[in-house]
N, C-alpha and C positions, 0 to 999 in steps of 0.2 A: 471338563471345566477343570480349570488346577483350583489344587489345595488351598484355601485361602485363610486368614482366622480375621477373625476381627477385634483389633483392638481398642478401639474406641466408636463405637456412634452416637457422632449427637444430634440429639432427633429439635430440633426449631419450628416448634408449631408456630405462623403467623396466623390470624385472623386478622381480618378485617370487616366487622360493620358497623355497614354507613347507612341513616337513617335518614330520614326526610327533614331532622329538625339535631340528629348526633351524631357522633361515628365516638362507636365505642376500636379498643386496638390491645390488645393484651396480646402476650411473650411469652411464653414459658420453655424452659431448654433441660431436655431428659437425655442424662447417657446411659448407656452398656458398658460394662466393664465387658472385657469378654478374655481366655489364658489360654492359651498355645497347649496341644494335645502332638507328643508324637505319632498319633494315625493323621492329622492335617482334619481330626474335625475338629469342631468348634467347640469351645471351651465356658459356657455361662459359668459367672459369677452372682449377679448381684443388677438388676437393672429396675429402674422410675420411671414410670410414664408419667409425667405431672397432668396430662389433658386426661388419663381413666382412671390419675387417683388412682395405682395398684404399685406394688414392689415388689418382686421376686425375690425367689433366692435360690441356686444350684447346687448342690453336691460337686464332688469331682468326675462324675461321671457324667455329668450333665444332664442330672436329675432337677426335675424341679419340686425341691422338698417347703419351702413356702411363699402362699400366695398372701401377701397384706390389701384389704378394701379400706382406702382412708378415705377420712370427714374430707369431703375439698375445702371447706373451709379451718380448719383447724390443722391438719396434716394427718389426725391421730387416726392413731387406728380402731374401725369400723368394726369389718369382720378378717378374721386371720383364717388360712386352710393351714393346712401341714397333708403334707403328704407320701403316705409310709407303706411300706409292702408292695416294693417298686420292683417288677418283670418284664426286662427291658425294655428299661427307662418307660411303662406302664402302672405307676400308680395305684392296686389295691382296695387301698385304703385310706380317706382322705379325714379326719379330725376338726371337725367346726367351731372356731372359738369367735368370744363376742371383743369389746370394748377394751370389760374385763379382763381378759385371761380365765372367762368361762366358759367351759365345754357347751358348745349347743345343740350341736347333734354330729354325727357320720354318715359319711355312705360308704358302702362296701360293695365292690367296684368288679363282678368277673368275664374274665378272658376267653376270649372262644379260639377253635383250631389257630385263628392267625395270629394271635396273642392282641385282639383286637378289642376294646370294650363291649362285651355281649346286651351284659342285663347288669344298670348303677341301683343301689339303693340307697332312698338315704332316709336317714329315722332323727329320733327327738335325740335328746341328754336321753328320756327315760327311756329306752329305747324301744319307742310303737313305731311304726313305721308311717314314714310322714312323703313319702314316690316315689317315682319306678321309673327311671328311662332303659326302655328298649333301640338296641341299636342292630341293622341288620347293613353288610358292606359286601361290594362284588369282588371280584376273583381279584380285581386289580388293587384292594386292600380299600378300593372309597368309596364313602361311604352313601349309603343309595334310603339310607332312610331310618327317621329321629322320632319316638316318640315317648313324650314325657304328660307325667300323670302326678300332679300331685293333691294330692291327701286335705291339707292344710288347704286350699286353693277351691278343692272338688271342681280340678279344672285339668282337660288333653287338649293338648294341642299331639300335631301332625305335622312332620316336615319330609318333603320328598326332596332330593337331590339331584342330579343327569351334567353325565359327565362324560365329553368328549373322548375319543382315541388316546390321544397327549393327557388325558389324564386333569385334565379341565374343569374347572367345574361350569358349567354350560348358564345353567337352572335350579332355584332355590324356590320351592312351592312348599305354602304353609296352611293349613286346615285345621278347626274347630275340632271341638271335641265329638263336633255332628256328621266331623267330616266335608264340611263346605270349606268351600277355598279362599280363605281368609287375603289372601298377597302373593304374589312371586316375582319370584330376583331375575336375573340377569347378567350372566361377567362375560363381555370381553374381553383376549389380552393381546397383547404383543410376543413376541417372536425372542425377548431377550433372553430377562433375567429367570433364573432357576431355585432364587433360594427364598423364595415368600411365602414363613405358614404361619398356620394360626393350631392352638394344643387344646383353646378355652372356649368354651362353648356357655354362653349364660341358658339357664329351665329356671323356672318358675324362682325367677328373683338368685337362685347360688348356682355356683359356677362349674362345672364339669370336668376334666382335665381327658380328652381324648384322642388317637389318632389324629394329622390332620385335614381337612376336609378339604383346605387348602394351599397345598402339592400344587399346582402350576407350575405346566414350561412355561411360561411366561409370563411378564408383569399384567398386572390388573390393569388394565385401563379402563374398563367403564364397565358399573352398578349401580341399572336400573329395574328400579322399582316400582311396581306397576300393582291396584290398591286390584279389590276383585269384580270391578266391571270392566279389569282391563287399563285402567289410565292412572299413565306416568303421575306418581306422586314424588316423583323424586330421581334425579338422574347424576352422578356424580361420576365426574374423568379425571383419571392421575395422570399426568407425564412425566417425564424419569428424560437423566441427560444420563447417560454412561462411560461409562473409561472403558479403556485399551480391551478390559478383557470381558468386558458386556456385560460388567455387574454396574447398579445402576448405581450413581451422586449424589445424584437428586431426585428428590418427587415433587411434584403439586399438582395438589387437586379443590379442585371449581366443582361446585352443585351447581343447576340450573339456572348454568349456560350464568351464571356470577362473575365474577373479579376468582382471582384465586383463591385459596382461605384456609389454607395451610400448604409449609414446605420446613419437608424433611429431608437433609443435609445427613451425611455419614464420610465419614471416613474411615478406607478401606490401607489394610498393610498387606500384602504379601510376602510371602515367604519360599 
């Protein structure tokens, strides 16, 4: 695929919720600005997502340096995560601040021989250990399992992931602290996109940065969520419109056979 640079991504989210007696509509626009690099690699500066109420800042090496969680009502900072001590775009130290810019804790991450996060230790500002995360990978650097233990909530959770030969994640299985099944998610993809990835995961109420587990060859078309009994709780579908280079320019999301609930549109400039 040709090198590309995303100068502006306009994320248009349209939500239409129709009830028996009322109709609610919400429209939010989120813009991410990108700047070119000599190598043609995407260089991000700032991203604001109004749907998730998050704000991210990047340095000139494309490292995430700040992650803001905003109050949905006031849009003021609820929590601030500062990513420090980078090694090959992996942060080994994350400081956590509250809305008054007071340090409330931090996370130390150790890396394995593949430069992937092996273990993450989360501490309170008093240096008391509050949680541990353990990650395991396959030979292709796909995340195979993740264990989150929170001393604060006295809770341990485990996830297992399955990938196909194209390194697309096909299944995610969640277990509770007793090893009992909580739920399962399955994923399907098309054969076009090669750009979608996620660097953040939520664990025990906090966000942790690690290498992408959604680094698939195709664009996600189906996300099916099953409960522990095997019944479908949620089925989310995605449809795309592509440009001449097979990069998507419109993305639509629908849930449980309902009408389209979200629409993403993006502008791509090539050089």
